[in-house]
KEGU-836458 format. One record per residue (C-alpha): residue number from 1; residue in three letters; y, z, x. Coordinates in steps of 0.05 Angstrom, whole numbers. Last residue first. Layout:
REM residues N
vovex resi: NUM resn: ALA py: Y pz: Z px: X
...
//
This chain:
REM residues 361
vovex resi: 361 resn: PHE py: 351 pz: -211 px: -436
vovex resi: 360 resn: ALA py: 319 pz: -152 px: -472
vovex resi: 359 resn: GLN py: 330 pz: -83 px: -442
vovex resi: 358 resn: ASP py: 387 pz: -68 px: -490
vovex resi: 357 resn: LEU py: 338 pz: -75 px: -549
vovex resi: 356 resn: ASP py: 295 pz: -18 px: -523
vovex resi: 355 resn: GLN py: 310 pz: 34 px: -577
vovex resi: 354 resn: GLU py: 308 pz: -18 px: -632
vovex resi: 353 resn: ALA py: 246 pz: -54 px: -608
vovex resi: 352 resn: ASN py: 204 pz: 8 px: -595
vovex resi: 351 resn: ASP py: 157 pz: 20 px: -653
vovex resi: 350 resn: SER py: 169 pz: -47 px: -687
vovex resi: 349 resn: THR py: 139 pz: -79 px: -625
vovex resi: 348 resn: TYR py: 166 pz: -101 px: -556
vovex resi: 347 resn: GLU py: 121 pz: -106 px: -495
vovex resi: 346 resn: GLY py: 131 pz: -96 px: -420
vovex resi: 345 resn: ASP py: 113 pz: -140 px: -361
vovex resi: 344 resn: LYS py: 98 pz: -115 px: -291
vovex resi: 343 resn: ILE py: 97 pz: -167 px: -236
vovex resi: 342 resn: ILE py: 40 pz: -202 px: -200
vovex resi: 341 resn: ILE py: 50 pz: -219 px: -127
vovex resi: 340 resn: ASP py: 3 pz: -276 px: -110
vovex resi: 339 resn: GLU py: -16 pz: -305 px: -42
vovex resi: 338 resn: PRO py: -6 pz: -238 px: -7
vovex resi: 337 resn: ILE py: 47 pz: -229 px: 47
vovex resi: 336 resn: ALA py: 26 pz: -204 px: 116
vovex resi: 335 resn: ASP py: 80 pz: -161 px: 148
vovex resi: 334 resn: GLY py: 119 pz: -184 px: 209
vovex resi: 333 resn: ALA py: 189 pz: -157 px: 191
vovex resi: 332 resn: TYR py: 207 pz: -228 px: 170
vovex resi: 331 resn: PHE py: 154 pz: -226 px: 116
vovex resi: 330 resn: LYS py: 172 pz: -155 px: 93
vovex resi: 329 resn: GLU py: 245 pz: -173 px: 85
vovex resi: 328 resn: LEU py: 225 pz: -237 px: 49
vovex resi: 327 resn: THR py: 183 pz: -197 px: -1
vovex resi: 326 resn: GLU py: 241 pz: -149 px: -12
vovex resi: 325 resn: PHE py: 286 pz: -209 px: -24
vovex resi: 324 resn: VAL py: 241 pz: -239 px: -76
vovex resi: 323 resn: LEU py: 229 pz: -171 px: -108
vovex resi: 322 resn: PRO py: 304 pz: -160 px: -116
vovex resi: 321 resn: GLY py: 315 pz: -228 px: -148
vovex resi: 320 resn: PHE py: 256 pz: -235 px: -195
vovex resi: 319 resn: ARG py: 288 pz: -211 px: -259
vovex resi: 318 resn: PRO py: 254 pz: -259 px: -307
vovex resi: 317 resn: ASN py: 203 pz: -209 px: -337
vovex resi: 316 resn: SER py: 155 pz: -241 px: -387
vovex resi: 315 resn: GLU py: 153 pz: -191 px: -444
vovex resi: 314 resn: ILE py: 101 pz: -194 px: -498
vovex resi: 313 resn: VAL py: 139 pz: -198 px: -564
vovex resi: 312 resn: ALA py: 116 pz: -169 px: -630
vovex resi: 311 resn: ASN py: 126 pz: -174 px: -706
vovex resi: 310 resn: TYR py: 185 pz: -216 px: -726
vovex resi: 309 resn: SER py: 228 pz: -216 px: -789
vovex resi: 308 resn: GLY py: 234 pz: -140 px: -794
vovex resi: 307 resn: ASP py: 307 pz: -136 px: -771
vovex resi: 306 resn: VAL py: 287 pz: -96 px: -709
vovex resi: 305 resn: ILE py: 234 pz: -148 px: -694
vovex resi: 304 resn: ALA py: 287 pz: -202 px: -703
vovex resi: 303 resn: GLN py: 331 pz: -164 px: -653
vovex resi: 302 resn: VAL py: 273 pz: -170 px: -603
vovex resi: 301 resn: ALA py: 271 pz: -245 px: -614
vovex resi: 300 resn: ASN py: 346 pz: -254 px: -606
vovex resi: 299 resn: ARG py: 348 pz: -209 px: -544
vovex resi: 298 resn: THR py: 297 pz: -249 px: -507
vovex resi: 297 resn: GLY py: 232 pz: -216 px: -487
vovex resi: 296 resn: ASP py: 187 pz: -275 px: -468
vovex resi: 295 resn: ILE py: 121 pz: -284 px: -505
vovex resi: 294 resn: SER py: 109 pz: -293 px: -579
vovex resi: 293 resn: VAL py: 80 pz: -259 px: -640
vovex resi: 292 resn: ILE py: 98 pz: -278 px: -712
vovex resi: 291 resn: LYS py: 67 pz: -254 px: -777
vovex resi: 290 resn: VAL py: 70 pz: -299 px: -838
vovex resi: 289 resn: ASP py: 78 pz: -267 px: -906
vovex resi: 288 resn: GLU py: 110 pz: -206 px: -874
vovex resi: 287 resn: GLY py: 145 pz: -221 px: -808
vovex resi: 286 resn: PRO py: 173 pz: -285 px: -836
vovex resi: 285 resn: THR py: 179 pz: -284 px: -913
vovex resi: 284 resn: LYS py: 157 pz: -348 px: -946
vovex resi: 283 resn: GLY py: 196 pz: -401 px: -984
vovex resi: 282 resn: ALA py: 178 pz: -456 px: -935
vovex resi: 281 resn: ASP py: 249 pz: -454 px: -907
vovex resi: 280 resn: SER py: 236 pz: -381 px: -889
vovex resi: 279 resn: ILE py: 173 pz: -400 px: -851
vovex resi: 278 resn: ALA py: 210 pz: -457 px: -816
vovex resi: 277 resn: THR py: 264 pz: -409 px: -793
vovex resi: 276 resn: MET py: 214 pz: -360 px: -763
vovex resi: 275 resn: ALA py: 177 pz: -418 px: -730
vovex resi: 274 resn: GLY py: 241 pz: -436 px: -693
vovex resi: 273 resn: LEU py: 247 pz: -364 px: -671
vovex resi: 272 resn: GLY py: 175 pz: -366 px: -646
vovex resi: 271 resn: GLU py: 186 pz: -431 px: -608
vovex resi: 270 resn: GLU py: 247 pz: -400 px: -574
vovex resi: 269 resn: ASP py: 209 pz: -335 px: -562
vovex resi: 268 resn: ASN py: 155 pz: -368 px: -520
vovex resi: 267 resn: PHE py: 84 pz: -396 px: -526
vovex resi: 266 resn: ALA py: 83 pz: -379 px: -600
vovex resi: 265 resn: TYR py: 27 pz: -345 px: -638
vovex resi: 264 resn: ILE py: 39 pz: -354 px: -713
vovex resi: 263 resn: ALA py: 5 pz: -317 px: -770
vovex resi: 262 resn: ASP py: -9 pz: -328 px: -844
vovex resi: 261 resn: ILE py: -32 pz: -400 px: -845
vovex resi: 260 resn: ASP py: -66 pz: -413 px: -912
vovex resi: 259 resn: PRO py: -18 pz: -470 px: -929
vovex resi: 258 resn: ASN py: -48 pz: -513 px: -874
vovex resi: 257 resn: SER py: -18 pz: -583 px: -879
vovex resi: 256 resn: GLN py: 50 pz: -559 px: -903
vovex resi: 255 resn: LEU py: 50 pz: -497 px: -859
vovex resi: 254 resn: LEU py: 31 pz: -540 px: -800
vovex resi: 253 resn: GLN py: 88 pz: -590 px: -811
vovex resi: 252 resn: ALA py: 140 pz: -535 px: -819
vovex resi: 251 resn: THR py: 112 pz: -500 px: -757
vovex resi: 250 resn: VAL py: 119 pz: -564 px: -716
vovex resi: 249 resn: ASP py: 190 pz: -575 px: -738
vovex resi: 248 resn: GLN py: 213 pz: -504 px: -726
vovex resi: 247 resn: GLY py: 180 pz: -497 px: -659
vovex resi: 246 resn: GLU py: 207 pz: -565 px: -641
vovex resi: 245 resn: SER py: 278 pz: -541 px: -656
vovex resi: 244 resn: ARG py: 267 pz: -475 px: -618
vovex resi: 243 resn: SER py: 238 pz: -511 px: -558
vovex resi: 242 resn: ALA py: 184 pz: -486 px: -510
vovex resi: 241 resn: ASN py: 151 pz: -555 px: -515
vovex resi: 240 resn: ALA py: 126 pz: -546 px: -586
vovex resi: 239 resn: THR py: 54 pz: -563 px: -570
vovex resi: 238 resn: GLN py: 1 pz: -559 px: -623
vovex resi: 237 resn: GLN py: -59 pz: -514 px: -636
vovex resi: 236 resn: ALA py: -86 pz: -507 px: -706
vovex resi: 235 resn: VAL py: -132 pz: -464 px: -750
vovex resi: 234 resn: ILE py: -145 pz: -408 px: -700
vovex resi: 233 resn: THR py: -186 pz: -360 px: -743
vovex resi: 232 resn: ILE py: -180 pz: -285 px: -735
vovex resi: 231 resn: ASP py: -239 pz: -251 px: -770
vovex resi: 230 resn: PRO py: -283 pz: -253 px: -707
vovex resi: 229 resn: TYR py: -231 pz: -215 px: -666
vovex resi: 228 resn: GLU py: -256 pz: -191 px: -598
vovex resi: 227 resn: ALA py: -286 pz: -247 px: -556
vovex resi: 226 resn: GLU py: -261 pz: -309 px: -592
vovex resi: 225 resn: VAL py: -192 pz: -279 px: -602
vovex resi: 224 resn: GLN py: -189 pz: -257 px: -530
vovex resi: 223 resn: ASP py: -211 pz: -325 px: -504
vovex resi: 222 resn: VAL py: -160 pz: -361 px: -547
vovex resi: 221 resn: PHE py: -102 pz: -316 px: -526
vovex resi: 220 resn: GLY py: -117 pz: -314 px: -452
vovex resi: 219 resn: LYS py: -130 pz: -388 px: -449
vovex resi: 218 resn: GLN py: -67 pz: -408 px: -485
vovex resi: 217 resn: ARG py: -22 pz: -363 px: -443
vovex resi: 216 resn: GLY py: -56 pz: -386 px: -380
vovex resi: 215 resn: ASP py: -52 pz: -461 px: -394
vovex resi: 214 resn: THR py: 21 pz: -458 px: -416
vovex resi: 213 resn: VAL py: 41 pz: -418 px: -355
vovex resi: 212 resn: ASN py: -3 pz: -459 px: -308
vovex resi: 211 resn: ASN py: 36 pz: -522 px: -317
vovex resi: 210 resn: GLY py: 22 pz: -593 px: -340
vovex resi: 209 resn: SER py: 35 pz: -590 px: -414
vovex resi: 208 resn: PRO py: 97 pz: -558 px: -444
vovex resi: 207 resn: GLY py: 84 pz: -496 px: -486
vovex resi: 206 resn: LEU py: 34 pz: -487 px: -543
vovex resi: 205 resn: LEU py: 48 pz: -464 px: -614
vovex resi: 204 resn: VAL py: -17 pz: -432 px: -639
vovex resi: 203 resn: ALA py: -28 pz: -429 px: -715
vovex resi: 202 resn: VAL py: -65 pz: -367 px: -740
vovex resi: 201 resn: ASN py: -108 pz: -354 px: -800
vovex resi: 200 resn: ALA py: -112 pz: -279 px: -799
vovex resi: 199 resn: LYS py: -155 pz: -216 px: -799
vovex resi: 198 resn: SER py: -151 pz: -164 px: -744
vovex resi: 197 resn: ASP py: -109 pz: -116 px: -785
vovex resi: 196 resn: THR py: -54 pz: -170 px: -783
vovex resi: 195 resn: VAL py: -3 pz: -130 px: -742
vovex resi: 194 resn: LYS py: -55 pz: -103 px: -693
vovex resi: 193 resn: ALA py: -92 pz: -169 px: -686
vovex resi: 192 resn: LEU py: -27 pz: -203 px: -667
vovex resi: 191 resn: ALA py: -13 pz: -151 px: -613
vovex resi: 190 resn: ASP py: -84 pz: -158 px: -585
vovex resi: 189 resn: ALA py: -77 pz: -234 px: -584
vovex resi: 188 resn: ALA py: -10 pz: -227 px: -549
vovex resi: 187 resn: ARG py: -42 pz: -181 px: -498
vovex resi: 186 resn: LYS py: -93 pz: -234 px: -482
vovex resi: 185 resn: GLY py: -40 pz: -287 px: -476
vovex resi: 184 resn: GLN py: 0 pz: -244 px: -428
vovex resi: 183 resn: ASP py: -63 pz: -230 px: -388
vovex resi: 182 resn: VAL py: -75 pz: -304 px: -379
vovex resi: 181 resn: PHE py: -3 pz: -311 px: -357
vovex resi: 180 resn: ASP py: -7 pz: -258 px: -302
vovex resi: 179 resn: SER py: 67 pz: -256 px: -287
vovex resi: 178 resn: GLY py: 106 pz: -281 px: -228
vovex resi: 177 resn: LEU py: 118 pz: -283 px: -153
vovex resi: 176 resn: PHE py: 79 pz: -337 px: -117
vovex resi: 175 resn: THR py: 74 pz: -336 px: -41
vovex resi: 174 resn: LEU py: 90 pz: -372 px: 24
vovex resi: 173 resn: TYR py: 88 pz: -445 px: 5
vovex resi: 172 resn: ASP py: 55 pz: -509 px: 32
vovex resi: 171 resn: GLU py: 9 pz: -477 px: 84
vovex resi: 170 resn: CYS py: 12 pz: -403 px: 69
vovex resi: 169 resn: PRO py: -12 pz: -419 px: -1
vovex resi: 168 resn: ALA py: -41 pz: -489 px: -12
vovex resi: 167 resn: ASN py: -12 pz: -531 px: -69
vovex resi: 166 resn: THR py: -29 pz: -521 px: -143
vovex resi: 165 resn: VAL py: 40 pz: -493 px: -158
vovex resi: 164 resn: LYS py: 51 pz: -427 px: -195
vovex resi: 163 resn: ARG py: 105 pz: -418 px: -246
vovex resi: 162 resn: ASP py: 149 pz: -355 px: -249
vovex resi: 161 resn: ILE py: 171 pz: -358 px: -175
vovex resi: 160 resn: THR py: 154 pz: -399 px: -114
vovex resi: 159 resn: VAL py: 175 pz: -376 px: -44
vovex resi: 158 resn: VAL py: 183 pz: -433 px: 6
vovex resi: 157 resn: PRO py: 189 pz: -425 px: 82
vovex resi: 156 resn: VAL py: 234 pz: -475 px: 119
vovex resi: 155 resn: GLY py: 205 pz: -507 px: 182
vovex resi: 154 resn: ALA py: 241 pz: -572 px: 168
vovex resi: 153 resn: ASP py: 176 pz: -611 px: 165
vovex resi: 152 resn: ALA py: 147 pz: -558 px: 119
vovex resi: 151 resn: ALA py: 207 pz: -564 px: 73
vovex resi: 150 resn: ALA py: 199 pz: -639 px: 70
vovex resi: 149 resn: SER py: 125 pz: -630 px: 54
vovex resi: 148 resn: LEU py: 142 pz: -582 px: -2
vovex resi: 147 resn: ALA py: 191 pz: -632 px: -31
vovex resi: 146 resn: PRO py: 142 pz: -691 px: -27
vovex resi: 145 resn: ASP py: 85 pz: -648 px: -56
vovex resi: 144 resn: LEU py: 123 pz: -622 px: -116
vovex resi: 143 resn: GLY py: 79 pz: -659 px: -165
vovex resi: 142 resn: ASP py: 35 pz: -606 px: -197
vovex resi: 141 resn: SER py: 51 pz: -537 px: -226
vovex resi: 140 resn: ASN py: 109 pz: -567 px: -262
vovex resi: 139 resn: VAL py: 185 pz: -554 px: -263
vovex resi: 138 resn: PRO py: 176 pz: -506 px: -206
vovex resi: 137 resn: ALA py: 221 pz: -444 px: -198
vovex resi: 136 resn: VAL py: 234 pz: -452 px: -123
vovex resi: 135 resn: VAL py: 262 pz: -404 px: -72
vovex resi: 134 resn: LEU py: 276 pz: -440 px: -6
vovex resi: 133 resn: ILE py: 293 pz: -407 px: 60
vovex resi: 132 resn: GLN py: 337 pz: -429 px: 120
vovex resi: 131 resn: VAL py: 382 pz: -476 px: 81
vovex resi: 130 resn: ASP py: 408 pz: -532 px: 125
vovex resi: 129 resn: GLN py: 449 pz: -570 px: 73
vovex resi: 128 resn: ASN py: 401 pz: -628 px: 81
vovex resi: 127 resn: LEU py: 346 pz: -580 px: 61
vovex resi: 126 resn: LEU py: 384 pz: -565 px: -3
vovex resi: 125 resn: ASP py: 391 pz: -639 px: -17
vovex resi: 124 resn: GLN py: 316 pz: -649 px: -6
vovex resi: 123 resn: ILE py: 303 pz: -593 px: -56
vovex resi: 122 resn: ASP py: 349 pz: -624 px: -107
vovex resi: 121 resn: SER py: 315 pz: -692 px: -99
vovex resi: 120 resn: ILE py: 246 pz: -661 px: -113
vovex resi: 119 resn: GLN py: 277 pz: -623 px: -171
vovex resi: 118 resn: LYS py: 308 pz: -687 px: -198
vovex resi: 117 resn: PRO py: 241 pz: -723 px: -196
vovex resi: 116 resn: LEU py: 210 pz: -664 px: -234
vovex resi: 115 resn: GLU py: 260 pz: -664 px: -291
vovex resi: 114 resn: ASN py: 268 pz: -598 px: -329
vovex resi: 113 resn: ASN py: 343 pz: -597 px: -318
vovex resi: 112 resn: ALA py: 331 pz: -596 px: -243
vovex resi: 111 resn: ASN py: 383 pz: -542 px: -230
vovex resi: 110 resn: THR py: 412 pz: -528 px: -161
vovex resi: 109 resn: VAL py: 435 pz: -462 px: -131
vovex resi: 108 resn: VAL py: 459 pz: -446 px: -61
vovex resi: 107 resn: LEU py: 453 pz: -372 px: -46
vovex resi: 106 resn: GLU py: 491 pz: -343 px: 14
vovex resi: 105 resn: ALA py: 461 pz: -278 px: 38
vovex resi: 104 resn: GLY py: 493 pz: -209 px: 44
vovex resi: 103 resn: ALA py: 430 pz: -175 px: 17
vovex resi: 102 resn: ASP py: 466 pz: -148 px: -45
vovex resi: 101 resn: ALA py: 498 pz: -216 px: -57
vovex resi: 100 resn: ALA py: 429 pz: -249 px: -52
vovex resi: 99 resn: ALA py: 401 pz: -199 px: -102
vovex resi: 98 resn: ASP py: 457 pz: -212 px: -151
vovex resi: 97 resn: LYS py: 450 pz: -288 px: -146
vovex resi: 96 resn: LEU py: 374 pz: -284 px: -154
vovex resi: 95 resn: SER py: 380 pz: -239 px: -215
vovex resi: 94 resn: GLN py: 433 pz: -286 px: -244
vovex resi: 93 resn: THR py: 386 pz: -345 px: -238
vovex resi: 92 resn: GLU py: 328 pz: -308 px: -272
vovex resi: 91 resn: ALA py: 372 pz: -281 px: -328
vovex resi: 90 resn: ALA py: 400 pz: -350 px: -343
vovex resi: 89 resn: ARG py: 330 pz: -381 px: -339
vovex resi: 88 resn: PHE py: 301 pz: -331 px: -388
vovex resi: 87 resn: SER py: 360 pz: -339 px: -436
vovex resi: 86 resn: ALA py: 354 pz: -415 px: -438
vovex resi: 85 resn: SER py: 423 pz: -446 px: -431
vovex resi: 84 resn: ASP py: 410 pz: -436 px: -357
vovex resi: 83 resn: PRO py: 381 pz: -506 px: -355
vovex resi: 82 resn: GLU py: 310 pz: -513 px: -328
vovex resi: 81 resn: SER py: 275 pz: -515 px: -261
vovex resi: 80 resn: GLN py: 320 pz: -475 px: -215
vovex resi: 79 resn: SER py: 318 pz: -495 px: -142
vovex resi: 78 resn: PHE py: 346 pz: -436 px: -102
vovex resi: 77 resn: GLY py: 369 pz: -449 px: -31
vovex resi: 76 resn: ILE py: 381 pz: -394 px: 19
vovex resi: 75 resn: LYS py: 434 pz: -392 px: 74
vovex resi: 74 resn: ALA py: 425 pz: -328 px: 115
vovex resi: 73 resn: GLY py: 484 pz: -283 px: 129
vovex resi: 72 resn: LYS py: 444 pz: -220 px: 121
vovex resi: 71 resn: LEU py: 374 pz: -245 px: 111
vovex resi: 70 resn: ASP py: 363 pz: -247 px: 186
vovex resi: 69 resn: VAL py: 312 pz: -302 px: 195
vovex resi: 68 resn: ALA py: 250 pz: -300 px: 239
vovex resi: 67 resn: GLU py: 221 pz: -365 px: 264
vovex resi: 66 resn: VAL py: 164 pz: -401 px: 230
vovex resi: 65 resn: GLY py: 89 pz: -407 px: 245
vovex resi: 64 resn: SER py: 45 pz: -464 px: 269
vovex resi: 63 resn: GLY py: -4 pz: -471 px: 211
vovex resi: 62 resn: GLY py: 49 pz: -473 px: 158
vovex resi: 61 resn: TYR py: 55 pz: -397 px: 158
vovex resi: 60 resn: THR py: 7 pz: -365 px: 208
vovex resi: 59 resn: GLN py: 56 pz: -332 px: 257
vovex resi: 58 resn: MET py: 108 pz: -313 px: 205
vovex resi: 57 resn: THR py: 52 pz: -280 px: 166
vovex resi: 56 resn: CYS py: 9 pz: -299 px: 106
vovex resi: 55 resn: GLY py: -44 pz: -254 px: 75
vovex resi: 54 resn: ASP py: -106 pz: -220 px: 103
vovex resi: 53 resn: GLY py: -151 pz: -278 px: 85
vovex resi: 52 resn: SER py: -123 pz: -323 px: 31
vovex resi: 51 resn: SER py: -135 pz: -282 px: -32
vovex resi: 50 resn: ALA py: -86 pz: -227 px: -15
vovex resi: 49 resn: SER py: -74 pz: -205 px: -87
vovex resi: 48 resn: PRO py: -11 pz: -173 px: -113
vovex resi: 47 resn: SER py: -21 pz: -119 px: -166
vovex resi: 46 resn: VAL py: 36 pz: -83 px: -199
vovex resi: 45 resn: ALA py: 100 pz: -113 px: -173
vovex resi: 44 resn: GLU py: 164 pz: -91 px: -208
vovex resi: 43 resn: ALA py: 214 pz: -143 px: -231
vovex resi: 42 resn: ALA py: 284 pz: -115 px: -228
vovex resi: 41 resn: ASP py: 314 pz: -91 px: -293
vovex resi: 40 resn: GLY py: 299 pz: -85 px: -367
vovex resi: 39 resn: THR py: 226 pz: -68 px: -359
vovex resi: 38 resn: GLY py: 212 pz: -84 px: -431
vovex resi: 37 resn: GLY py: 181 pz: -35 px: -479
vovex resi: 36 resn: GLY py: 159 pz: 38 px: -484
vovex resi: 35 resn: ALA py: 121 pz: 45 px: -419
vovex resi: 34 resn: ALA py: 123 pz: -15 px: -373
vovex resi: 33 resn: THR py: 55 pz: -46 px: -366
vovex resi: 32 resn: THR py: 2 pz: -12 px: -325
vovex resi: 31 resn: GLY py: -58 pz: -38 px: -364
vovex resi: 30 resn: GLU py: -94 pz: -62 px: -302
vovex resi: 29 resn: ASN py: -42 pz: -116 px: -289
vovex resi: 28 resn: THR py: -96 pz: -169 px: -281
vovex resi: 27 resn: CYS py: -104 pz: -197 px: -212
vovex resi: 26 resn: GLY py: -91 pz: -267 px: -187
vovex resi: 25 resn: THR py: -105 pz: -341 px: -198
vovex resi: 24 resn: LEU py: -58 pz: -363 px: -253
vovex resi: 23 resn: ALA py: -86 pz: -414 px: -301
vovex resi: 22 resn: LEU py: -94 pz: -485 px: -277
vovex resi: 21 resn: GLY py: -166 pz: -488 px: -297
vovex resi: 20 resn: ALA py: -203 pz: -422 px: -300
vovex resi: 19 resn: ALA py: -179 pz: -355 px: -275
vovex resi: 18 resn: ALA py: -206 pz: -321 px: -214
vovex resi: 17 resn: VAL py: -195 pz: -246 px: -205
vovex resi: 16 resn: VAL py: -175 pz: -229 px: -135
vovex resi: 15 resn: VAL py: -183 pz: -157 px: -112
vovex resi: 14 resn: ALA py: -121 pz: -114 px: -104
vovex resi: 13 resn: SER py: -69 pz: -93 px: -54
vovex resi: 12 resn: ARG py: -13 pz: -52 px: -82
vovex resi: 11 resn: VAL py: 62 pz: -64 px: -81
vovex resi: 10 resn: TRP py: 108 pz: -7 px: -100
vovex resi: 9 resn: LEU py: 180 pz: -19 px: -121
vovex resi: 8 resn: THR py: 222 pz: 42 px: -106
vovex resi: 7 resn: ARG py: 284 pz: 18 px: -144
vovex resi: 6 resn: ARG py: 301 pz: -27 px: -85
vovex resi: 5 resn: THR py: 266 pz: -5 px: -21
vovex resi: 4 resn: VAL py: 197 pz: -35 px: -17
vovex resi: 3 resn: GLN py: 136 pz: 9 px: -4
vovex resi: 2 resn: TYR py: 70 pz: -13 px: 24
vovex resi: 1 resn: MET py: 0 pz: 0 px: 0
//
């Protein structure tokens, strides 16, 4: 075990648990979610896994090693994947900016607007500006090879956050910091079972294809329902692309074609909030006639729980900044960094939503 300095974040070594497909490879959070609701502040690591030997060091990174960097005064590039109009992305970007300021580093931010070619171009532009470290929130799990190769050629370490790439750890990137998405889906199934007395006809609103977040949240939910809740029937699964408008449109179509639907599991809060509107438009009462469970932790969704129109939200903590910089401090101090650093996510229900509303992002 080693200790990091901001808010006494503890990082514990753990055994790797393999997940299928593109789902996150890492450890479960062992039930140690934040007590009472969302974490509301810096992401706290609960169970990183050193699945590539003893972890990655300055001497082993990229096969030939990298030089030490003093974070104070360092120039760091952050490639954001999606517009900051999304609450999660805004909180994530601000967390990186605040942590960089605390460390005395210069943070150069780009935004790919959810376009993979633009993210590749953005990363090349950051390298052309002589950044010494890259932090990347990938648009997709696949496809960043040209950008990662360019970073490797420049001797610039890459930290990935919130969405894991399928490239090789310690060779193409240093580490992944994020949630256990399979576990999030599993916990969402448990939350939905609780609010439906374990009996429901549920429609699943999936996220964008081609990334491990969507795959993990789907797998965790479906597997848990099949294993634990025989009276919960998944009647439809359809993508809504993490969009409120698509969540509304897809839910409206599904309610029309499957009038027995009485529960919605949404990939993220935006889809869930769109579903909430569609349920009302269909003449039904969201949160009562049709239960809604989603993943994120946005203020709008948590407020909807307080208002009784929503049932539960599994948090996905976006405040990576302090943990990113603590990880970099350890790396440049000579410590071995695990492949995956899994953070602690809370949960909002009718029992805690009102008191923990200020923790939502």
